[in-house]
Every structure is written in structure tokens, then in C-alpha cells.
N, CA, C and O of each residue as an XYZ file, in Angstrom:
284
protein
N     -27.069      7.116     -1.546
C     -26.907      5.885     -2.015
C     -25.428      6.360     -2.716
O     -24.685      5.387     -2.846
N     -24.961      7.370     -3.096
C     -23.563      8.046     -3.921
C     -22.702      7.813     -2.709
O     -21.629      7.264     -2.959
N     -23.026      8.220     -0.996
C     -22.023      8.072     -0.222
C     -21.989      6.615     -0.153
O     -20.938      6.395      0.448
N     -22.517      5.522     -0.414
C     -22.306      4.043     -0.026
C     -21.069      4.000     -1.380
O     -19.872      3.725     -1.306
N     -21.599      4.244     -2.144
C     -20.929      3.648     -3.238
C     -19.309      4.046     -3.570
O     -18.508      3.494     -4.324
N     -19.128      5.530     -2.475
C     -18.066      6.368     -2.527
C     -17.072      5.398     -1.357
O     -15.861      5.187     -1.416
N     -17.971      4.966     -0.417
C     -16.972      4.494      0.453
C     -16.496      3.020      0.138
O     -15.440      2.538      0.549
N     -17.566      2.280     -0.767
C     -17.101      1.037     -1.222
C     -15.757      1.315     -2.178
O     -14.719      0.712     -1.905
N     -15.776      1.711     -2.659
C     -14.494      1.949     -3.886
C     -13.249      2.001     -3.183
O     -12.167      1.692     -3.681
N     -13.468      2.485     -1.764
C     -12.093      2.459     -1.045
C     -12.030      1.174     -0.897
O     -11.114      0.626     -1.510
N     -12.924      0.322     -0.088
C     -12.690     -0.785      0.442
C     -12.198     -1.867     -0.409
O     -11.276     -2.658     -0.212
N     -13.352     -1.688     -1.827
C     -13.120     -2.733     -2.554
C     -11.556     -2.602     -3.429
O     -11.085     -3.632     -3.912
N     -10.820     -1.280     -3.580
C      -9.525     -0.764     -4.080
C      -8.658     -0.997     -2.892
O      -7.484     -0.973     -3.261
N      -8.751     -1.179     -1.814
C      -7.655     -0.970     -0.874
C      -7.479     -2.847     -0.598
O      -6.408     -3.400     -0.349
N      -8.681     -3.468     -0.715
C      -8.999     -5.090     -0.251
C      -8.289     -5.373     -1.396
O      -7.212     -5.781     -0.962
N      -8.248     -5.401     -2.557
C      -7.977     -6.133     -3.664
C      -6.564     -5.854     -3.990
O      -6.069     -6.597     -4.838
N      -5.569     -4.624     -3.318
C      -4.407     -4.129     -3.594
C      -3.788     -5.110     -2.341
O      -2.694     -5.621     -2.582
N      -4.263     -5.334     -1.339
C      -3.394     -5.620     -0.125
C      -3.639     -7.482     -0.411
O      -2.816     -8.243      0.097
N      -4.426     -7.869     -0.967
C      -4.742     -9.213     -1.451
C      -3.593     -9.332     -2.330
O      -2.530     -9.579     -1.759
N      -3.569     -9.203     -3.686
C      -2.762     -9.059     -4.812
C      -1.508     -8.860     -3.739
O      -0.781     -9.817     -4.007
N      -0.955     -8.208     -2.797
C       0.105     -8.010     -2.727
C       0.597     -9.126     -1.476
O       1.767     -9.509     -1.493
N      -0.325     -9.615     -0.420
C      -0.366    -10.648      0.269
C       0.334    -11.801     -1.035
O       1.484    -12.192     -1.230
N      -0.701    -12.019     -1.596
C      -0.522    -13.631     -2.573
C       1.005    -13.409     -3.431
O       1.688    -14.418     -3.601
N       1.503    -12.098     -3.950
C       2.630    -11.791     -4.224
C       3.858    -12.073     -3.383
O       4.907    -12.603     -3.747
N       3.521    -11.611     -2.177
C       4.773    -12.063     -1.009
C       4.603    -13.387     -0.303
O       5.652    -13.658      0.282
N       3.957    -14.033     -0.187
C       3.356    -15.041      0.422
C       3.598    -16.399     -0.624
O       4.152    -17.489     -0.480
N       3.070    -15.905     -1.442
C       2.599    -17.664     -2.649
C       3.776    -17.265     -4.136
O       4.477    -18.178     -4.572
N       3.838    -16.047     -4.683
C       4.983    -15.839     -5.839
C       6.486    -15.969     -4.901
O       7.155    -16.997     -4.797
N       6.720    -14.942     -4.418
C       7.966    -14.824     -3.991
C       8.727    -16.352     -3.474
O       9.847    -16.579     -3.930
N       8.316    -17.015     -2.857
C       9.015    -18.148     -2.364
C       9.091    -19.116     -3.602
O      10.010    -19.935     -3.612
N       8.414    -19.092     -4.392
C       8.718    -20.169     -5.758
C       9.171    -19.342     -6.860
O       9.140    -19.680     -8.044
N       9.559    -18.329     -6.439
C      10.433    -17.677     -7.614
C      11.895    -17.704     -7.697
O      12.426    -17.894     -6.603
N      12.696    -17.568     -8.689
C      14.144    -17.677     -9.243
C      15.237    -17.107     -7.832
O      14.951    -15.945     -7.543
N      16.030    -17.511     -7.218
C      16.766    -16.987     -6.133
C      16.947    -15.420     -6.356
O      16.858    -14.734     -5.338
N      17.130    -14.930     -7.266
C      17.145    -13.161     -7.437
C      16.307    -12.356     -7.452
O      16.416    -11.135     -7.346
N      15.043    -13.237     -7.640
C      14.178    -12.111     -7.653
C      12.740    -12.693     -6.077
O      11.564    -12.333     -6.024
N      13.380    -13.491     -5.212
C      12.805    -13.856     -4.228
C      12.576    -12.506     -3.343
O      11.439    -12.039     -3.281
N      13.592    -11.919     -2.701
C      13.580    -10.216     -2.220
C      12.850     -9.306     -2.643
O      12.081     -8.688     -1.906
N      13.026     -9.012     -4.322
C      12.422     -8.152     -4.871
C      10.781     -8.229     -4.958
O      10.006     -7.281     -4.830
N      10.441     -9.657     -5.218
C       8.994     -9.989     -5.213
C       8.163    -10.049     -3.869
O       6.960     -9.867     -3.680
N       9.192    -10.365     -2.992
C       8.641    -10.372     -1.532
C       8.396     -9.199     -1.369
O       7.203     -8.899     -1.319
N       9.371     -8.163     -1.233
C       9.319     -6.428     -0.904
C       8.209     -5.946     -1.793
O       7.398     -5.390     -1.053
N       7.922     -5.916     -2.660
C       7.028     -5.317     -3.670
C       5.708     -6.050     -2.524
O       5.056     -5.488     -1.644
N       5.691     -7.323     -2.939
C       4.040     -7.698     -2.191
C       4.128     -6.805     -1.086
O       3.573     -5.725     -1.290
N       4.626     -6.937     -0.057
C       4.368     -6.457      1.123
C       4.427     -4.808      1.065
O       3.978     -4.143      1.998
N       4.917     -4.301      0.091
C       4.470     -2.770      0.001
C       3.217     -2.783     -0.422
O       2.508     -1.953      0.147
N       2.527     -3.653     -1.488
C       1.508     -3.388     -2.377
C       0.315     -3.789     -0.879
O      -0.593     -2.996     -0.629
N       0.470     -4.827     -0.189
C      -0.338     -5.092      1.258
C       0.174     -3.436      1.737
O      -0.539     -2.630      1.139
N       0.647     -3.113      2.154
C       0.567     -1.896      3.166
C      -0.168     -0.402      2.147
O      -0.698      0.655      2.491
N       0.102     -0.921      1.029
C      -0.528      0.375      0.332
C      -2.036      0.196      0.276
O      -2.734      1.171      0.556
N      -2.572     -0.889     -0.041
C      -4.041     -1.385      0.239
C      -4.633     -1.044      1.309
O      -5.743     -0.517      1.229
N      -3.878     -1.323      2.845
C      -4.149     -0.610      3.873
C      -4.423      0.897      4.240
O      -5.315      1.491      4.844
N      -3.127      1.285      3.532
C      -3.392      2.798      3.710
C      -4.551      3.154      2.643
O      -5.428      3.950      2.979
N      -4.559      2.537      1.289
C      -5.992      3.515      0.864
C      -7.416      3.004      1.270
O      -8.407      3.431      0.678
N      -7.520      2.032      2.343
C      -8.964      1.762      3.065
C      -8.754      2.902      4.168
O      -9.789      3.496      4.469
N      -7.622      3.293      4.799
C      -7.484      4.225      6.001
C      -7.938      5.406      5.395
O      -8.729      6.126      6.004
N      -7.494      5.728      4.147
C      -7.682      6.884      3.437
C      -9.450      6.908      3.352
O     -10.092      7.937      3.563
N      -9.821      6.125      3.148
C     -11.211      6.385      2.598
C     -11.983      6.564      3.717
O     -12.872      7.414      3.745
N     -11.623      5.536      5.038
C     -12.399      5.569      6.281
C     -12.169      7.277      6.916
O     -13.077      8.067      7.172
N     -11.010      7.464      7.027
C     -10.503      8.911      7.301
C     -11.682     10.337      6.314
O     -12.274     11.284      6.830
N     -11.646     10.027      5.187
C     -12.421     10.612      4.729
C     -14.061     10.959      5.220
O     -14.790     11.891      5.559
N     -14.050      9.745      5.028
C     -15.929      9.583      5.551
C     -15.782      9.984      7.147
O     -16.821     10.375      7.680
N     -14.720      9.930      7.872
C     -14.862     10.629      9.514
C     -14.846     12.185      9.078
O     -15.906     12.664      9.481
N     -14.322     12.857      8.628
C     -13.966     13.920      7.824
C     -15.253     14.187      7.315
O     -15.732     15.130      7.945
N     -15.888     13.838      6.594
C     -16.699     14.112      5.908
C     -18.415     14.596      7.072
O     -19.208     15.513      6.861
N     -18.432     13.660      8.097
C     -19.371     13.349      9.250
C     -19.212     14.475     10.011
O     -20.127     15.262     10.255
N     -17.551     14.632     10.578
C     -17.736     16.007     11.352
C     -17.621     16.818     10.700
O     -16.435     17.002     10.974
N     -17.840     17.601      9.952
C     -17.823     18.958      9.321
C     -19.602     18.839      8.821
O     -20.146     19.931      8.654
N     -20.311     17.814      8.635
C     -21.526     17.778      8.567
C     -22.618     18.175     10.114
O     -23.700     18.738     10.283
N     -21.532     17.471     11.052
C     -22.061     17.683     12.438
C     -22.292     19.015     12.886
O     -23.147     19.472     13.644
N     -21.338     19.553     12.251
C     -20.550     21.204     12.745
C     -21.613     22.252     12.227
O     -21.419     23.457     12.385
């Protein structure tokens, strides 16, 4: 059960981070003041990519752990 919770932590964290990033880039940035549109969009895009990287990191840890258990 502990392994499932460890994997879920990366999935939940990554999904929430990516969702916040997309909302920032696609919902907040277009309605921001002219001087804040580009930084808000860029920050949102960086957060979205960061969330996907968190998920990738969690999956790679799981794969590496499984491969070491098979050896």
C-alpha cells in the first residue's frame, strides 16, 4: 500500500501543478494588465511543464524500482 501512496503523491502533485499553470496561462493571463500578460503566461507555461516533469520523475522512479527488483 505504501508504494501506491508514493506513486499517487507524484501524480497528484504534478497534476495540480500543471493545472494551476494552465489556468494561469490560459485564464488569468489574457485578463491581466498589458504589462503582466507575458510574465503571467510564461509563468503559467513553466508551471505546466514543471507539473508534467514531476509526473515523469515519479514514473521513472517507479520503473527504476521495478527494474532493480527484477534483477
